[in-house]
N, CA, C, O and the ligand as a Tripos MOL2 file, in Angstrom:
@<TRIPOS>MOLECULE
protein
  313   311    79     0     0
PROTEIN
NO_CHARGES

@<TRIPOS>ATOM
      1 N         109.5070  111.5690  102.1270 N.3       1 MET1
      2 CA        108.7740  110.8020  103.3130 C.3       1 MET1
      3 C         108.4850  111.9890  104.3970 C.2       1 MET1
      4 O         109.0010  113.1060  104.3930 O.2       1 MET1
      5 N         107.7670  111.5990  105.0990 N.am      2 THR2
      6 CA        107.2960  112.5200  106.1990 C.3       2 THR2
      7 C         107.4700  111.9770  107.5250 C.2       2 THR2
      8 O         107.1840  110.7960  107.7220 O.2       2 THR2
      9 N         107.9000  112.6970  108.4430 N.am      3 PHE3
     10 CA        107.9440  112.1280  109.8100 C.3       3 PHE3
     11 C         106.5110  112.2090  110.5530 C.2       3 PHE3
     12 O         105.5970  112.9290  110.1530 O.2       3 PHE3
     13 N         106.4440  111.4250  111.6170 N.am      4 SER4
     14 CA        105.2560  111.5320  112.4210 C.3       4 SER4
     15 C         105.2980  112.8380  113.0890 C.2       4 SER4
     16 O         106.3460  113.4790  113.1590 O.2       4 SER4
     17 N         104.0600  113.2960  113.6370 N.am      5 THR5
     18 CA        104.2210  114.6580  114.5160 C.3       5 THR5
     19 C         104.6550  114.3100  115.7490 C.2       5 THR5
     20 O         105.0040  115.2180  116.5030 O.2       5 THR5
     21 N         104.7130  113.0430  116.1590 N.am      6 VAL6
     22 CA        105.3340  112.6890  117.2620 C.3       6 VAL6
     23 C         106.9860  112.5670  117.1260 C.2       6 VAL6
     24 O         107.5000  111.9510  116.1920 O.2       6 VAL6
     25 N         107.6890  113.1680  118.0730 N.am      7 LYS7
     26 CA        109.1110  113.2530  117.9240 C.3       7 LYS7
     27 C         109.7230  111.8240  118.2520 C.2       7 LYS7
     28 O         109.5750  111.2810  119.3470 O.2       7 LYS7
     29 N         110.3890  111.3020  117.2460 N.am      8 ARG8
     30 CA        111.1020  110.0600  117.3770 C.3       8 ARG8
     31 C         112.6290  110.1530  117.1850 C.2       8 ARG8
     32 O         113.1520  110.8520  116.3170 O.2       8 ARG8
     33 N         113.2900  109.3960  118.0590 N.am      9 PHE9
     34 CA        114.7970  109.4330  117.8830 C.3       9 PHE9
     35 C         115.2920  108.7620  116.4410 C.2       9 PHE9
     36 O         114.8500  107.6830  116.0480 O.2       9 PHE9
     37 N         116.2100  109.5020  115.7550 N.am     10 ILE10
     38 CA        116.8080  108.7800  114.6440 C.3      10 ILE10
     39 C         118.1110  108.1190  114.9890 C.2      10 ILE10
     40 O         119.1550  108.6800  115.3210 O.2      10 ILE10
     41 N         117.8560  106.6930  114.8420 N.am     11 ALA11
     42 CA        119.0070  106.1760  115.4410 C.3      11 ALA11
     43 C         120.3050  106.0430  114.3320 C.2      11 ALA11
     44 O         120.1470  105.7480  113.1480 O.2      11 ALA11
     45 N         121.4640  106.2930  114.9030 N.am     12 GLY12
     46 CA        122.6230  106.2350  113.9870 C.3      12 GLY12
     47 C         122.9040  107.4630  113.3870 C.2      12 GLY12
     48 O         123.6690  107.4840  112.4230 O.2      12 GLY12
     49 N         122.4070  108.4770  113.8080 N.am     13 VAL13
     50 CA        122.5910  109.7960  113.1450 C.3      13 VAL13
     51 C         123.2750  110.6100  114.1890 C.2      13 VAL13
     52 O         123.0160  110.5490  115.3910 O.2      13 VAL13
     53 N         124.1750  111.3810  113.6320 N.am     14 THR14
     54 CA        125.1120  112.2480  114.4350 C.3      14 THR14
     55 C         124.7120  113.7210  114.1170 C.2      14 THR14
     56 O         124.4080  114.1820  113.0170 O.2      14 THR14
     57 N         124.7860  114.4280  115.4540 N.am     15 CYS15
     58 CA        124.3070  115.7800  115.3020 C.3      15 CYS15
     59 C         125.3420  116.6840  114.6250 C.2      15 CYS15
     60 O         126.5220  116.6580  114.9750 O.2      15 CYS15
     61 N         124.9090  117.4460  113.6950 N.am     16 PRO16
     62 CA        125.9610  118.2740  113.0150 C.3      16 PRO16
     63 C         126.4550  119.1530  113.6950 C.2      16 PRO16
     64 O         127.4900  119.6970  113.3110 O.2      16 PRO16
     65 N         125.8940  119.4870  114.7810 N.am     17 LYS17
     66 CA        126.3870  120.9240  115.7820 C.3      17 LYS17
     67 C         127.4720  120.3490  116.7570 C.2      17 LYS17
     68 O         128.6050  120.8270  116.8120 O.2      17 LYS17
     69 N         127.0210  119.2150  117.5790 N.am     18 CYS18
     70 CA        127.5270  118.7520  118.6510 C.3      18 CYS18
     71 C         128.3010  117.4830  118.5430 C.2      18 CYS18
     72 O         129.1510  117.1210  119.3570 O.2      18 CYS18
     73 N         127.9120  116.7890  117.3900 N.am     19 SER19
     74 CA        128.7130  115.6850  117.0120 C.3      19 SER19
     75 C         128.3340  114.3920  117.9150 C.2      19 SER19
     76 O         128.9410  113.3240  117.8450 O.2      19 SER19
     77 N         127.3530  114.6260  118.6820 N.am     20 VAL20
     78 CA        126.8080  113.3180  119.5510 C.3      20 VAL20
     79 C         125.8710  112.5490  118.7160 C.2      20 VAL20
     80 O         125.0380  112.9950  117.9270 O.2      20 VAL20
     81 N         126.1100  111.4420  118.9820 N.am     21 MET21
     82 CA        125.2780  110.4670  118.0550 C.3      21 MET21
     83 C         123.9970  109.9500  118.8140 C.2      21 MET21
     84 O         123.9790  109.9520  120.0440 O.2      21 MET21
     85 N         122.8960  109.4950  118.0480 N.am     22 ASP22
     86 CA        121.5280  109.2330  118.7060 C.3      22 ASP22
     87 C         120.8720  110.1900  119.6520 C.2      22 ASP22
     88 O         120.0990  109.8350  120.5420 O.2      22 ASP22
     89 N         121.2330  111.4460  119.4000 N.am     23 LYS23
     90 CA        120.5560  112.4630  119.9770 C.3      23 LYS23
     91 C         119.4060  113.3560  119.2780 C.2      23 LYS23
     92 O         118.6710  114.2250  119.7470 O.2      23 LYS23
     93 N         119.5130  112.8770  118.1250 N.am     24 LEU24
     94 CA        118.5380  113.6900  116.8870 C.3      24 LEU24
     95 C         117.2700  112.8420  117.1680 C.2      24 LEU24
     96 O         117.1570  111.6220  117.2940 O.2      24 LEU24
     97 N         116.2810  113.9120  117.2340 N.am     25 ARG25
     98 CA        114.8580  113.3980  117.0060 C.3      25 ARG25
     99 C         114.2200  113.8770  115.6930 C.2      25 ARG25
    100 O         114.5100  115.0130  115.3190 O.2      25 ARG25
    101 N         113.4900  113.2290  115.0500 N.am     26 GLY26
    102 CA        112.8560  113.7600  113.8770 C.3      26 GLY26
    103 C         111.4050  113.8850  114.0940 C.2      26 GLY26
    104 O         110.8240  113.0770  114.8190 O.2      26 GLY26
    105 N         110.7430  114.9190  113.4660 N.am     27 TYR27
    106 CA        109.1920  114.8760  113.4780 C.3      27 TYR27
    107 C         108.7310  115.8610  112.5180 C.2      27 TYR27
    108 O         109.4630  116.7450  112.0720 O.2      27 TYR27
    109 N         107.4540  115.6980  112.1880 N.am     28 SER28
    110 CA        107.0180  116.6450  111.2590 C.3      28 SER28
    111 C         106.0410  117.6420  111.8910 C.2      28 SER28
    112 O         105.3520  117.3570  112.8700 O.2      28 SER28
    113 N         106.0240  118.9260  111.2210 N.am     29 GLU29
    114 CA        105.3320  120.0370  111.7290 C.3      29 GLU29
    115 C         104.7790  120.8980  110.5890 C.2      29 GLU29
    116 O         105.5110  121.5090  109.8110 O.2      29 GLU29
    117 N         103.5450  120.9100  110.5440 N.am     30 ASP30
    118 CA        102.9560  121.4470  109.1700 C.3      30 ASP30
    119 C         103.4310  120.7590  107.8040 C.2      30 ASP30
    120 O         103.5580  121.4050  106.7640 O.2      30 ASP30
    121 N         103.6080  119.7840  107.8770 N.am     31 GLY31
    122 CA        104.1320  119.0990  106.5380 C.3      31 GLY31
    123 C         105.7360  119.1380  106.3620 C.2      31 GLY31
    124 O         106.3980  118.6460  105.4480 O.2      31 GLY31
    125 N         106.1320  119.7880  107.3780 N.am     32 ILE32
    126 CA        107.6710  120.0180  107.0830 C.3      32 ILE32
    127 C         108.4570  119.0700  108.2560 C.2      32 ILE32
    128 O         108.1680  118.9410  109.4460 O.2      32 ILE32
    129 N         109.3710  118.5610  107.6030 N.am     33 ASN33
    130 CA        110.3210  117.5910  108.4350 C.3      33 ASN33
    131 C         111.3610  118.3580  109.2060 C.2      33 ASN33
    132 O         112.1140  119.1790  108.6830 O.2      33 ASN33
    133 N         111.3560  118.0310  110.5200 N.am     34 PHE34
    134 CA        112.4940  118.8300  111.2490 C.3      34 PHE34
    135 C         113.2080  117.8590  111.9160 C.2      34 PHE34
    136 O         112.6950  116.7610  112.1350 O.2      34 PHE34
    137 N         114.4690  118.1600  112.3100 N.am     35 ARG35
    138 CA        115.1750  117.3650  113.2080 C.3      35 ARG35
    139 C         115.9160  118.2040  114.3710 C.2      35 ARG35
    140 O         116.5240  119.2610  114.2080 O.2      35 ARG35
    141 N         115.7340  117.5060  115.5750 N.am     36 GLU36
    142 CA        116.2830  118.4490  116.5330 C.3      36 GLU36
    143 C         117.2420  117.7440  117.4610 C.2      36 GLU36
    144 O         117.0430  116.5370  117.6020 O.2      36 GLU36
    145 N         118.2050  118.2660  118.0920 N.am     37 CYS37
    146 CA        119.1370  117.4880  118.9860 C.3      37 CYS37
    147 C         118.8420  117.8480  120.2780 C.2      37 CYS37
    148 O         118.7370  119.0320  120.5990 O.2      37 CYS37
    149 N         118.6680  116.7390  121.2200 N.am     38 VAL38
    150 CA        118.1590  116.9880  122.6120 C.3      38 VAL38
    151 C         119.3940  117.3060  123.3960 C.2      38 VAL38
    152 O         119.2680  117.7360  124.5430 O.2      38 VAL38
    153 N         120.7140  117.1080  122.8070 N.am     39 ALA39
    154 CA        121.9300  117.2910  123.6130 C.3      39 ALA39
    155 C         122.2850  118.8230  123.6480 C.2      39 ALA39
    156 O         122.5470  119.3840  124.7120 O.2      39 ALA39
    157 N         122.2820  119.4160  122.5470 N.am     40 CYS40
    158 CA        122.5730  120.8140  122.4580 C.3      40 CYS40
    159 C         121.5220  121.8670  121.9810 C.2      40 CYS40
    160 O         121.7490  123.0740  121.9070 O.2      40 CYS40
    161 N         120.3290  121.2490  121.6650 N.am     41 GLY41
    162 CA        119.2590  122.1930  121.1000 C.3      41 GLY41
    163 C         119.4150  122.6010  119.8530 C.2      41 GLY41
    164 O         118.7830  123.6060  119.5290 O.2      41 GLY41
    165 N         120.2570  121.9600  118.8710 N.am     42 PHE42
    166 CA        120.1720  122.0740  117.5130 C.3      42 PHE42
    167 C         118.8330  121.7840  116.9740 C.2      42 PHE42
    168 O         118.1830  120.7970  117.3170 O.2      42 PHE42
    169 N         118.3960  122.7480  116.0430 N.am     43 LYS43
    170 CA        117.0740  122.3860  115.0190 C.3      43 LYS43
    171 C         117.2920  122.6230  113.6750 C.2      43 LYS43
    172 O         117.8940  123.6480  113.3570 O.2      43 LYS43
    173 N         116.9480  121.9370  112.9280 N.am     44 ASP44
    174 CA        117.1290  122.1010  111.4490 C.3      44 ASP44
    175 C         116.0110  121.4580  110.6120 C.2      44 ASP44
    176 O         115.5800  120.3260  110.8330 O.2      44 ASP44
    177 N         115.6310  122.1720  109.7520 N.am     45 GLU45
    178 CA        114.4380  121.7200  108.5600 C.3      45 GLU45
    179 C         115.1440  120.7130  107.8300 C.2      45 GLU45
    180 O         116.3360  120.8810  107.5750 O.2      45 GLU45
    181 N         114.5160  119.6520  107.4550 N.am     46 MET46
    182 CA        115.2310  118.6640  106.7870 C.3      46 MET46
    183 C         114.4300  118.5350  105.4800 C.2      46 MET46
    184 O         113.2650  118.1580  105.3510 O.2      46 MET46
    185 N         115.4050  118.9730  104.4290 N.am     47 ARG47
    186 CA        114.7960  119.0320  103.1410 C.3      47 ARG47
    187 C         115.4320  117.7250  102.2790 C.2      47 ARG47
    188 O         115.2110  117.7110  101.0680 O.2      47 ARG47
    189 N         116.0210  116.9010  102.7280 N.am     48 VAL48
    190 CA        116.7580  115.9750  102.0310 C.3      48 VAL48
    191 C         115.4790  114.9590  101.9050 C.2      48 VAL48
    192 O         114.5940  114.8420  102.7540 O.2      48 VAL48
    193 N         115.5700  114.2470  100.6580 N.am     49 VAL49
    194 CA        114.5430  113.2590  100.3010 C.3      49 VAL49
    195 C         114.6710  111.9400  100.7470 C.2      49 VAL49
    196 O         113.7460  111.1430  100.9040 O.2      49 VAL49
    197 N         116.0570  111.7170  100.9770 N.am     50 SER50
    198 CA        116.2770  110.2390  101.3090 C.3      50 SER50
    199 C         115.9870  110.1590  102.9220 C.2      50 SER50
    200 O         115.8650  111.1310  103.6680 O.2      50 SER50
    201 N         115.9190  109.0210  103.2220 N.am     51 ALA51
    202 CA        115.4980  108.6320  104.7490 C.3      51 ALA51
    203 C         116.6850  108.8590  105.6360 C.2      51 ALA51
    204 O         117.8030  108.5110  105.2550 O.2      51 ALA51
    205 N         116.5040  109.3930  106.7340 N.am     52 PRO52
    206 CA        117.8110  109.6220  107.6600 C.3      52 PRO52
    207 C         118.2630  108.5630  108.1900 C.2      52 PRO52
    208 O         119.3750  108.6280  108.7130 O.2      52 PRO52
    209 N         117.5340  107.3100  108.2030 N.am     53 ARG53
    210 CA        118.1620  106.3230  108.9800 C.3      53 ARG53
    211 C         118.5400  105.2060  107.7400 C.2      53 ARG53
    212 O         118.1220  105.2590  106.5830 O.2      53 ARG53
    213 N         119.3510  104.2980  108.2580 N.am     54 GLU54
    214 CA        119.7880  103.3720  107.2890 C.3      54 GLU54
    215 C         118.6260  102.2880  106.9650 C.2      54 GLU54
    216 O         117.9030  101.7810  107.8230 O.2      54 GLU54
    217 N         118.5780  102.0410  105.6670 N.am     55 ILE55
    218 CA        117.4250  101.1590  105.1910 C.3      55 ILE55
    219 C         118.0690   99.8610  105.0620 C.2      55 ILE55
    220 O         119.1540   99.6500  104.5200 O.2      55 ILE55
    221 N         117.1880   98.8890  105.6890 N.am     56 GLN56
    222 CA        117.3850   97.4480  105.6360 C.3      56 GLN56
    223 C         117.2230   96.9980  104.3430 C.2      56 GLN56
    224 O         116.0920   96.9050  103.8660 O.2      56 GLN56
    225 N         118.3510   96.6660  103.6280 N.am     57 THR57
    226 CA        118.1480   96.3730  102.3140 C.3      57 THR57
    227 C         118.4080   94.8880  102.2050 C.2      57 THR57
    228 O         118.9750   94.2790  103.1130 O.2      57 THR57
    229 N         117.9440   94.2340  100.9600 N.am     58 ARG58
    230 CA        118.1230   92.8900  100.8360 C.3      58 ARG58
    231 C         119.5680   92.4940  100.7180 C.2      58 ARG58
    232 O         119.8830   91.3250  100.9390 O.2      58 ARG58
    233 N         120.3710   93.2970  100.4200 N.am     59 VAL59
    234 CA        121.7560   93.0060  100.3670 C.3      59 VAL59
    235 C         122.3300   92.8080  101.9110 C.2      59 VAL59
    236 O         123.0670   91.8530  102.1570 O.2      59 VAL59
    237 N         121.9630   93.7370  102.9150 N.am     60 ASN60
    238 CA        122.4060   93.7040  104.1290 C.3      60 ASN60
    239 C         121.8760   92.3200  104.9540 C.2      60 ASN60
    240 O         122.5210   91.6780  105.7830 O.2      60 ASN60
    241 N         120.5600   92.0720  104.4900 N.am     61 THR61
    242 CA        119.7630   90.8570  105.0420 C.3      61 THR61
    243 C         120.5430   89.8330  104.5650 C.2      61 THR61
    244 O         120.8820   88.9950  105.4000 O.2      61 THR61
    245 N         120.9960   89.6570  103.1780 N.am     62 ALA62
    246 CA        121.5560   88.4970  102.6820 C.3      62 ALA62
    247 C         123.0440   88.1740  103.3850 C.2      62 ALA62
    248 O         123.4920   87.0710  103.7000 O.2      62 ALA62
    249 N         123.5510   89.2540  103.5030 N.am     63 LYS63
    250 CA        124.9010   89.1650  104.1520 C.3      63 LYS63
    251 C         124.8430   88.7170  105.7880 C.2      63 LYS63
    252 O         125.6110   87.9170  106.3230 O.2      63 LYS63
    253 N         123.9940   89.2740  106.2850 N.am     64 ASP64
    254 CA        123.9640   88.8260  107.5720 C.3      64 ASP64
    255 C         123.3660   87.4770  107.7590 C.2      64 ASP64
    256 O         123.6530   86.9630  108.8400 O.2      64 ASP64
    257 N         122.5860   86.7600  106.9500 N.am     65 ASN65
    258 CA        122.2320   85.6240  106.8850 C.3      65 ASN65
    259 C         123.2340   84.5200  106.4080 C.2      65 ASN65
    260 O         123.0950   83.3710  106.8300 O.2      65 ASN65
    261 N         124.1900   84.8250  105.5790 N.am     66 ALA66
    262 CA        125.5160   84.3170  105.3560 C.3      66 ALA66
    263 C         126.3430   84.0670  106.4200 C.2      66 ALA66
    264 O         127.0000   83.0310  106.5230 O.2      66 ALA66
    265 N         126.3460   85.1310  107.3660 N.am     67 VAL67
    266 CA        127.3520   85.0870  108.3770 C.3      67 VAL67
    267 C         126.7470   84.3380  109.4420 C.2      67 VAL67
    268 O         127.4910   83.6580  110.1490 O.2      67 VAL67
    269 N         125.5200   84.3560  109.6650 N.am     68 HIS68
    270 CA        125.0660   83.6650  110.8000 C.3      68 HIS68
    271 C         124.4370   82.2510  110.6340 C.2      68 HIS68
    272 O         123.9140   81.5410  111.4940 O.2      68 HIS68
    273 N         124.6540   81.9880  109.0770 N.am     69 ARG69
    274 CA        123.9980   80.7240  108.6540 C.3      69 ARG69
    275 C         124.9580   79.2370  109.2890 C.2      69 ARG69
    276 O         126.1820   79.1090  109.2430 O.2      69 ARG69
    277 N         124.1300   78.4230  109.7550 N.am     70 VAL70
    278 CA        124.5570   77.3170  110.2460 C.3      70 VAL70
    279 C         124.2340   76.1770  109.3720 C.2      70 VAL70
    280 O         123.0740   75.9740  109.0140 O.2      70 VAL70
    281 N         125.3580   75.3160  108.9640 N.am     71 ASP71
    282 CA        124.9430   74.1520  108.2590 C.3      71 ASP71
    283 C         124.3120   73.1100  109.2190 C.2      71 ASP71
    284 O         124.7290   72.9450  110.3660 O.2      71 ASP71
    285 N         123.2570   72.4010  108.6640 N.am     72 PRO72
    286 CA        122.8840   71.3850  109.6510 C.3      72 PRO72
    287 C         123.6460   70.2620  109.4050 C.2      72 PRO72
    288 O         124.0530   69.9980  108.2740 O.2      72 PRO72
    289 N         123.9020   69.4830  110.5110 N.am     73 ILE73
    290 CA        124.6970   68.2070  110.8530 C.3      73 ILE73
    291 C         123.8870   67.2350  111.2320 C.2      73 ILE73
    292 O         123.0230   67.4650  112.0780 O.2      73 ILE73
    293 N         124.0350   65.9900  110.6650 N.am     74 LYS74
    294 CA        123.4990   64.7430  111.1520 C.3      74 LYS74
    295 C         124.2570   64.0740  112.3300 C.2      74 LYS74
    296 O         125.4710   63.9160  112.2000 O.2      74 LYS74
    297 N         123.7060   63.7110  113.3520 N.am     75 LEU75
    298 CA        124.3160   63.1320  114.4190 C.3      75 LEU75
    299 C         123.8420   61.5320  114.2000 C.2      75 LEU75
    300 O         122.6420   61.2590  114.2030 O.2      75 LEU75
    301 N         124.6850   60.6750  114.0450 N.am     76 ILE76
    302 CA        124.3800   59.1860  113.8970 C.3      76 ILE76
    303 C         124.6490   58.3530  115.1060 C.2      76 ILE76
    304 O         125.7710   58.3210  115.6100 O.2      76 ILE76
    305 N         123.7080   57.7280  115.5460 N.am     77 ASP77
    306 CA        124.0550   57.0430  116.8980 C.3      77 ASP77
    307 C         124.1800   55.6180  116.6350 C.2      77 ASP77
    308 O         123.2510   54.9320  116.2090 O.2      77 ASP77
    309 N         125.5090   55.1280  116.9320 N.am     78 ASN78
    310 CA        125.4790   53.8510  116.5710 C.3      78 ASN78
    311 C         125.3390   53.1200  117.7800 C.2      78 ASN78
    312 O         125.2820   51.8910  117.7550 O.2      78 ASN78
    313 ZN        123.6940  118.4620  119.0670 Zn       79 ZN79
@<TRIPOS>BOND
     1     1     2 1
     2     2     3 1
     3     3     4 2
     4     3     5 am
     5     5     6 1
     6     6     7 1
     7     7     8 2
     8     7     9 am
     9     9    10 1
    10    10    11 1
    11    11    12 2
    12    11    13 am
    13    13    14 1
    14    14    15 1
    15    15    16 2
    16    15    17 am
    17    17    18 1
    18    18    19 1
    19    19    20 2
    20    19    21 am
    21    21    22 1
    22    22    23 1
    23    23    24 2
    24    23    25 am
    25    25    26 1
    26    26    27 1
    27    27    28 2
    28    27    29 am
    29    29    30 1
    30    30    31 1
    31    31    32 2
    32    31    33 am
    33    33    34 1
    34    34    35 1
    35    35    36 2
    36    35    37 am
    37    37    38 1
    38    38    39 1
    39    39    40 2
    40    39    41 am
    41    41    42 1
    42    42    43 1
    43    43    44 2
    44    43    45 am
    45    45    46 1
    46    46    47 1
    47    47    48 2
    48    47    49 am
    49    49    50 1
    50    50    51 1
    51    51    52 2
    52    51    53 am
    53    53    54 1
    54    54    55 1
    55    55    56 2
    56    55    57 am
    57    57    58 1
    58    58    59 1
    59    59    60 2
    60    59    61 am
    61    61    62 1
    62    62    63 1
    63    63    64 2
    64    63    65 am
    65    65    66 1
    66    66    67 1
    67    67    68 2
    68    67    69 am
    69    69    70 1
    70    70    71 1
    71    71    72 2
    72    71    73 am
    73    73    74 1
    74    74    75 1
    75    75    76 2
    76    75    77 am
    77    77    78 1
    78    78    79 1
    79    79    80 2
    80    79    81 am
    81    81    82 1
    82    82    83 1
    83    83    84 2
    84    83    85 am
    85    85    86 1
    86    86    87 1
    87    87    88 2
    88    87    89 am
    89    89    90 1
    90    90    91 1
    91    91    92 2
    92    91    93 am
    93    93    94 1
    94    94    95 1
    95    95    96 2
    96    95    97 am
    97    97    98 1
    98    98    99 1
    99    99   100 2
   100    99   101 am
   101   101   102 1
   102   102   103 1
   103   103   104 2
   104   103   105 am
   105   105   106 1
   106   106   107 1
   107   107   108 2
   108   107   109 am
   109   109   110 1
   110   110   111 1
   111   111   112 2
   112   111   113 am
   113   113   114 1
   114   114   115 1
   115   115   116 2
   116   115   117 am
   117   117   118 1
   118   118   119 1
   119   119   120 2
   120   119   121 am
   121   121   122 1
   122   122   123 1
   123   123   124 2
   124   123   125 am
   125   125   126 1
   126   126   127 1
   127   127   128 2
   128   127   129 am
   129   129   130 1
   130   130   131 1
   131   131   132 2
   132   131   133 am
   133   133   134 1
   134   134   135 1
   135   135   136 2
   136   135   137 am
   137   137   138 1
   138   138   139 1
   139   139   140 2
   140   139   141 am
   141   141   142 1
   142   142   143 1
   143   143   144 2
   144   143   145 am
   145   145   146 1
   146   146   147 1
   147   147   148 2
   148   147   149 am
   149   149   150 1
   150   150   151 1
   151   151   152 2
   152   151   153 am
   153   153   154 1
   154   154   155 1
   155   155   156 2
   156   155   157 am
   157   157   158 1
   158   158   159 1
   159   159   160 2
   160   159   161 am
   161   161   162 1
   162   162   163 1
   163   163   164 2
   164   163   165 am
   165   165   166 1
   166   166   167 1
   167   167   168 2
   168   167   169 am
   169   169   170 1
   170   170   171 1
   171   171   172 2
   172   171   173 am
   173   173   174 1
   174   174   175 1
   175   175   176 2
   176   175   177 am
   177   177   178 1
   178   178   179 1
   179   179   180 2
   180   179   181 am
   181   181   182 1
   182   182   183 1
   183   183   184 2
   184   183   185 am
   185   185   186 1
   186   186   187 1
   187   187   188 2
   188   187   189 am
   189   189   190 1
   190   190   191 1
   191   191   192 2
   192   191   193 am
   193   193   194 1
   194   194   195 1
   195   195   196 2
   196   195   197 am
   197   197   198 1
   198   198   199 1
   199   199   200 2
   200   199   201 am
   201   201   202 1
   202   202   203 1
   203   203   204 2
   204   203   205 am
   205   205   206 1
   206   206   207 1
   207   207   208 2
   208   207   209 am
   209   209   210 1
   210   210   211 1
   211   211   212 2
   212   211   213 am
   213   213   214 1
   214   214   215 1
   215   215   216 2
   216   215   217 am
   217   217   218 1
   218   218   219 1
   219   219   220 2
   220   219   221 am
   221   221   222 1
   222   222   223 1
   223   223   224 2
   224   223   225 am
   225   225   226 1
   226   226   227 1
   227   227   228 2
   228   227   229 am
   229   229   230 1
   230   230   231 1
   231   231   232 2
   232   231   233 am
   233   233   234 1
   234   234   235 1
   235   235   236 2
   236   235   237 am
   237   237   238 1
   238   238   239 1
   239   239   240 2
   240   239   241 am
   241   241   242 1
   242   242   243 1
   243   243   244 2
   244   243   245 am
   245   245   246 1
   246   246   247 1
   247   247   248 2
   248   247   249 am
   249   249   250 1
   250   250   251 1
   251   251   252 2
   252   251   253 am
   253   253   254 1
   254   254   255 1
   255   255   256 2
   256   255   257 am
   257   257   258 1
   258   258   259 1
   259   259   260 2
   260   259   261 am
   261   261   262 1
   262   262   263 1
   263   263   264 2
   264   263   265 am
   265   265   266 1
   266   266   267 1
   267   267   268 2
   268   267   269 am
   269   269   270 1
   270   270   271 1
   271   271   272 2
   272   271   273 am
   273   273   274 1
   274   274   275 1
   275   275   276 2
   276   275   277 am
   277   277   278 1
   278   278   279 1
   279   279   280 2
   280   279   281 am
   281   281   282 1
   282   282   283 1
   283   283   284 2
   284   283   285 am
   285   285   286 1
   286   286   287 1
   287   287   288 2
   288   287   289 am
   289   289   290 1
   290   290   291 1
   291   291   292 2
   292   291   293 am
   293   293   294 1
   294   294   295 1
   295   295   296 2
   296   295   297 am
   297   297   298 1
   298   298   299 1
   299   299   300 2
   300   299   301 am
   301   301   302 1
   302   302   303 1
   303   303   304 2
   304   303   305 am
   305   305   306 1
   306   306   307 1
   307   307   308 2
   308   307   309 am
   309   309   310 1
   310   310   311 1
   311   311   312 2
@<TRIPOS>SUBSTRUCTURE
     1 MET1         2 RESIDUE 1 A MET
     2 THR2         6 RESIDUE 1 A THR
     3 PHE3        10 RESIDUE 1 A PHE
     4 SER4        14 RESIDUE 1 A SER
     5 THR5        18 RESIDUE 1 A THR
     6 VAL6        22 RESIDUE 1 A VAL
     7 LYS7        26 RESIDUE 1 A LYS
     8 ARG8        30 RESIDUE 1 A ARG
     9 PHE9        34 RESIDUE 1 A PHE
    10 ILE10       38 RESIDUE 1 A ILE
    11 ALA11       42 RESIDUE 1 A ALA
    12 GLY12       46 RESIDUE 1 A GLY
    13 VAL13       50 RESIDUE 1 A VAL
    14 THR14       54 RESIDUE 1 A THR
    15 CYS15       58 RESIDUE 1 A CYS
    16 PRO16       62 RESIDUE 1 A PRO
    17 LYS17       66 RESIDUE 1 A LYS
    18 CYS18       70 RESIDUE 1 A CYS
    19 SER19       74 RESIDUE 1 A SER
    20 VAL20       78 RESIDUE 1 A VAL
    21 MET21       82 RESIDUE 1 A MET
    22 ASP22       86 RESIDUE 1 A ASP
    23 LYS23       90 RESIDUE 1 A LYS
    24 LEU24       94 RESIDUE 1 A LEU
    25 ARG25       98 RESIDUE 1 A ARG
    26 GLY26      102 RESIDUE 1 A GLY
    27 TYR27      106 RESIDUE 1 A TYR
    28 SER28      110 RESIDUE 1 A SER
    29 GLU29      114 RESIDUE 1 A GLU
    30 ASP30      118 RESIDUE 1 A ASP
    31 GLY31      122 RESIDUE 1 A GLY
    32 ILE32      126 RESIDUE 1 A ILE
    33 ASN33      130 RESIDUE 1 A ASN
    34 PHE34      134 RESIDUE 1 A PHE
    35 ARG35      138 RESIDUE 1 A ARG
    36 GLU36      142 RESIDUE 1 A GLU
    37 CYS37      146 RESIDUE 1 A CYS
    38 VAL38      150 RESIDUE 1 A VAL
    39 ALA39      154 RESIDUE 1 A ALA
    40 CYS40      158 RESIDUE 1 A CYS
    41 GLY41      162 RESIDUE 1 A GLY
    42 PHE42      166 RESIDUE 1 A PHE
    43 LYS43      170 RESIDUE 1 A LYS
    44 ASP44      174 RESIDUE 1 A ASP
    45 GLU45      178 RESIDUE 1 A GLU
    46 MET46      182 RESIDUE 1 A MET
    47 ARG47      186 RESIDUE 1 A ARG
    48 VAL48      190 RESIDUE 1 A VAL
    49 VAL49      194 RESIDUE 1 A VAL
    50 SER50      198 RESIDUE 1 A SER
    51 ALA51      202 RESIDUE 1 A ALA
    52 PRO52      206 RESIDUE 1 A PRO
    53 ARG53      210 RESIDUE 1 A ARG
    54 GLU54      214 RESIDUE 1 A GLU
    55 ILE55      218 RESIDUE 1 A ILE
    56 GLN56      222 RESIDUE 1 A GLN
    57 THR57      226 RESIDUE 1 A THR
    58 ARG58      230 RESIDUE 1 A ARG
    59 VAL59      234 RESIDUE 1 A VAL
    60 ASN60      238 RESIDUE 1 A ASN
    61 THR61      242 RESIDUE 1 A THR
    62 ALA62      246 RESIDUE 1 A ALA
    63 LYS63      250 RESIDUE 1 A LYS
    64 ASP64      254 RESIDUE 1 A ASP
    65 ASN65      258 RESIDUE 1 A ASN
    66 ALA66      262 RESIDUE 1 A ALA
    67 VAL67      266 RESIDUE 1 A VAL
    68 HIS68      270 RESIDUE 1 A HIS
    69 ARG69      274 RESIDUE 1 A ARG
    70 VAL70      278 RESIDUE 1 A VAL
    71 ASP71      282 RESIDUE 1 A ASP
    72 PRO72      286 RESIDUE 1 A PRO
    73 ILE73      290 RESIDUE 1 A ILE
    74 LYS74      294 RESIDUE 1 A LYS
    75 LEU75      298 RESIDUE 1 A LEU
    76 ILE76      302 RESIDUE 1 A ILE
    77 ASP77      306 RESIDUE 1 A ASP
    78 ASN78      310 RESIDUE 1 A ASN
    79 ZN79       313 GROUP 0 **** ****
């Protein structure tokens, strides 16, 4: 995957240098993915193939639906 050239925050990612979460921004420059921390100035080239953020999977969605599922009830007015 390749980031946009626009710097965007990567949710749920902790900075490997200062350990602050949600301060990393990912962006692409000349076809290379970079991540930078706005808290400490850390910058790194990302060579990993996997996406840095958690992917919404069918398993996660199904579990959430099960938790929040509400069984319909009938109200009978006598
Ligand atoms: Zn940092």
